[in-house]
C-alpha positions as CSV (number, residue, x, y, z in Angstrom):
1,M,113.6,105.6,101.8
2,K,112.2,104.6,98.5
3,K,113.9,101.2,97.9
4,I,114.5,99.8,94.4
5,L,116.0,96.5,93.3
6,I,117.5,96.5,89.8
7,A,118.6,93.4,87.9
8,E,120.6,94.2,84.7
9,D,123.6,92.2,83.5
10,E,125.1,95.0,81.4
11,Q,127.2,97.0,83.8
12,A,127.1,100.2,81.8
13,I,123.3,100.3,81.7
14,R,123.0,99.2,85.3
15,E,125.4,102.0,86.4
16,F,123.4,104.5,84.3
17,I,120.2,103.5,85.9
18,V,121.6,103.5,89.4
19,I,123.1,107.0,89.1
20,N,119.9,108.5,87.8
21,L,117.6,106.9,90.3
22,E,119.9,107.8,93.2
23,R,119.9,111.4,92.0
24,A,116.1,111.2,92.1
25,G,116.2,110.1,95.7
26,Y,115.9,106.3,95.5
27,D,117.8,103.8,97.5
28,V,119.0,101.4,94.8
29,T,120.3,97.8,95.3
30,E,122.0,96.2,92.3
31,A,121.9,92.6,91.0
32,E,124.0,91.4,88.0
33,N,121.4,88.8,87.0
34,G,118.1,87.3,87.9
35,D,119.4,84.6,90.2
36,Q,121.2,87.2,92.3
37,A,118.1,89.4,92.3
38,L,116.0,86.6,93.8
39,E,118.7,85.9,96.4
40,I,118.8,89.6,97.4
41,Y,115.0,89.8,97.5
42,A,114.9,86.8,99.8
43,R,117.7,88.0,102.0
44,E,116.0,91.4,102.4
45,N,112.7,89.8,103.2
46,G,111.1,91.4,100.2
47,D,111.7,94.9,101.6
48,F,111.6,96.7,98.2
49,D,109.1,99.1,96.7
50,V,110.0,98.6,93.0
51,A,112.0,96.1,91.0
52,I,113.5,96.9,87.6
53,L,114.2,93.8,85.6
54,D,116.0,93.4,82.3
55,I,114.2,90.7,80.3
56,M,117.3,89.2,78.7
57,M,119.7,88.0,81.5
58,P,122.0,85.0,81.7
59,G,121.5,82.3,84.3
60,Q,118.6,80.2,85.4
61,H,116.2,83.1,85.8
62,D,115.7,85.8,83.1
63,G,113.6,88.9,83.7
64,L,110.3,87.2,82.9
65,S,110.9,84.4,85.4
66,V,112.0,86.8,88.1
67,C,108.9,88.9,87.4
68,K,106.7,85.8,87.8
69,E,108.4,84.8,91.0
70,L,108.3,88.3,92.6
71,R,104.6,88.7,91.7
72,H,103.9,85.3,93.2
73,Q,105.6,86.4,96.4
74,S,104.1,89.9,96.5
75,G,101.1,91.6,95.1
76,S,102.3,95.0,96.2
77,I,105.8,95.4,94.8
78,G,106.0,97.5,91.6
79,I,107.7,95.7,88.7
80,I,109.1,97.4,85.6
81,L,110.7,95.5,82.7
82,L,113.5,96.7,80.5
83,T,113.0,95.5,77.0
84,A,114.4,95.9,73.5
85,R,112.2,97.2,70.6
86,T,112.2,93.7,69.1
87,Q,110.9,92.0,72.2
88,E,107.2,92.7,71.5
89,M,105.8,89.3,72.7
90,D,108.1,89.4,75.8
91,K,106.5,92.8,76.8
92,V,103.0,91.3,76.6
93,S,104.2,88.1,78.4
94,G,105.7,90.2,81.2
95,L,102.5,92.3,81.7
96,M,100.5,89.1,81.8
97,M,102.9,87.8,84.5
98,G,102.2,90.8,86.6
99,A,104.6,93.5,85.6
100,D,103.3,97.0,86.1
101,D,105.1,98.6,83.2
102,Y,108.0,98.3,80.7
103,V,110.6,100.7,79.4
104,T,112.1,100.2,75.9
105,K,115.8,100.6,75.4
106,P,117.3,103.0,74.7
107,F,115.6,105.3,77.2
108,S,116.4,108.8,78.5
109,P,117.0,109.4,82.3
110,S,113.9,111.6,82.4
111,E,111.7,108.8,80.9
112,L,113.1,106.2,83.3
113,V,112.6,108.3,86.4
114,A,109.1,109.4,85.3
115,R,108.1,105.7,84.9
116,V,109.6,104.7,88.2
117,D,108.0,107.6,90.0
118,A,104.6,106.6,88.6
119,V,104.9,103.0,89.8
120,Y,106.3,104.1,93.2
121,R,103.3,106.5,93.7
122,R,100.9,103.5,93.3
123,V,103.0,101.4,95.8
124,A,103.1,104.2,98.3
125,L,99.3,104.9,98.0
126,E,98.5,101.2,98.7
127,Q,100.9,101.1,101.7
128,M,99.3,104.2,103.1
129,R,95.9,102.6,102.8
130,V,97.1,99.5,104.6
131,E,98.9,101.4,107.4
132,N,95.8,103.6,108.0
133,H,93.5,100.5,108.1
134,F,91.2,101.4,105.3
135,T,88.4,98.9,105.3
136,E,86.0,100.4,102.8
137,E,84.5,98.2,100.2
138,I,82.9,99.1,96.9
139,R,80.1,96.7,95.8
140,S,78.9,96.0,92.3
141,G,76.4,93.2,91.8
142,E,78.0,90.0,93.1
143,F,81.4,91.7,93.3
144,S,83.0,93.6,96.2
145,L,86.3,95.4,96.0
146,N,88.2,95.7,99.3
147,L,90.1,99.0,99.3
148,R,92.4,97.9,102.1
149,S,93.6,94.4,100.9
150,R,93.4,95.2,97.2
151,T,91.3,92.1,96.7
152,L,88.2,91.3,94.8
153,M,85.4,89.0,95.9
154,K,83.1,87.4,93.4
155,G,80.4,85.9,95.6
156,S,82.4,83.8,98.0
157,K,85.4,83.5,95.6
158,H,88.5,85.4,96.6
159,I,90.5,87.1,93.7
160,D,94.0,88.5,94.3
161,L,94.8,91.6,92.3
162,T,98.0,93.4,91.4
163,Q,98.2,97.1,92.1
164,V,97.5,97.9,88.5
165,E,94.5,95.5,88.3
166,F,93.2,96.9,91.6
167,Q,93.3,100.5,90.3
168,V,91.6,99.5,87.0
169,M,88.8,97.7,88.9
170,E,88.4,100.6,91.3
171,Y,88.0,102.9,88.3
172,F,85.4,100.6,86.8
173,F,83.5,100.2,90.0
174,S,83.4,104.0,90.4
175,N,82.0,104.4,86.9
176,P,79.6,101.4,86.4
177,G,78.1,101.1,82.9
178,A,80.2,104.1,81.7
179,A,82.2,103.7,78.5
180,L,85.8,104.5,79.5
181,E,88.3,105.5,76.9
182,R,91.6,103.7,76.9
183,N,93.3,107.1,77.3
184,A,91.2,107.9,80.4
185,I,92.1,104.5,82.0
186,L,95.7,105.1,81.1
187,R,95.8,108.6,82.7
188,H,93.9,107.4,85.8
189,V,96.0,104.4,86.5
190,W,99.4,105.2,85.1
191,G,99.3,109.0,85.6
192,E,99.0,112.1,83.4
193,S,102.7,112.1,82.6
194,Y,102.8,108.5,81.4
195,V,104.7,108.2,78.1
196,G,104.1,104.6,77.2
197,E,101.7,102.9,74.8
198,E,97.9,102.4,75.2
199,K,98.2,98.7,74.7
200,I,99.3,98.3,78.3
201,V,95.7,98.9,79.1
202,D,94.5,96.1,76.8
203,V,97.0,93.6,78.3
204,N,95.8,94.4,81.8
205,I,92.2,94.1,80.7
206,R,93.0,90.6,79.2
207,R,94.6,89.6,82.5
208,L,91.6,90.9,84.5
209,R,89.2,89.0,82.3
210,M,91.0,85.8,83.1
211,K,90.4,86.5,86.8
212,V,86.8,87.8,86.9
213,E,85.0,86.3,83.9
214,D,83.4,82.8,83.7
215,E,84.3,82.8,80.0
216,P,87.2,85.2,79.4
217,S,86.8,84.9,75.6
218,N,83.1,85.9,76.0
219,P,83.2,88.6,78.7
220,K,80.0,89.7,80.4
221,H,81.5,92.1,82.9
222,I,84.5,93.9,81.3
223,V,82.9,94.7,78.0
224,T,84.7,96.1,75.0
225,V,83.3,99.4,73.6
226,W,84.6,99.2,70.0
227,G,86.7,102.1,68.9
228,L,86.7,103.6,72.4
229,G,87.7,101.4,75.3
230,Y,85.9,99.4,77.9
231,K,83.0,99.5,80.4
232,W,82.0,97.5,83.5
233,E,78.7,95.7,83.7
234,A,77.8,94.0,87.0
């Protein structure tokens, strides 16, 4: 069963999400706030494929802090943030903390389900790789990308990647030196039916640069191709 944890303090919105995701075949567990979400996650030993978190929630943990904690505990869980149109910086902050995507309120049932489906497909693909003991590596210069553990090695340095970061790097490694359009990266990683904004690519590139570059502000490996996108240089 496709298991989802949702943390949303507004009951009407939470019920709307639950009804539509259950109709789409998901097993949904509800939390009224971030504190309760973390309690449930711990009690269930992290047995969730995707977490949907409202950014603005009462209590000790809002959506951003829950996102940060879940990503610290798991590199494999898919995380989607629910945001308001005015929360532009919170969206970026959430992506930098490891969220896979965000959905802006108000949203339609079809948009929500499409975004959840896209994140779940990535989770399921990585689980399949682990269960089938994929051990292949892709090498590029001093870097090696392990397709089973979703990790990156830079020489002897071990770099953990989120699922999104892993797929971006896999795309780069498969197209070394090629200028990749933002739209192409978006379609490859987030799917053909993705209806979000291209800036999600830029935020993930910024996060990757912080992990792989010696000087993130002066990148040598993930290079900007002005007016187009990015390319990978080993």
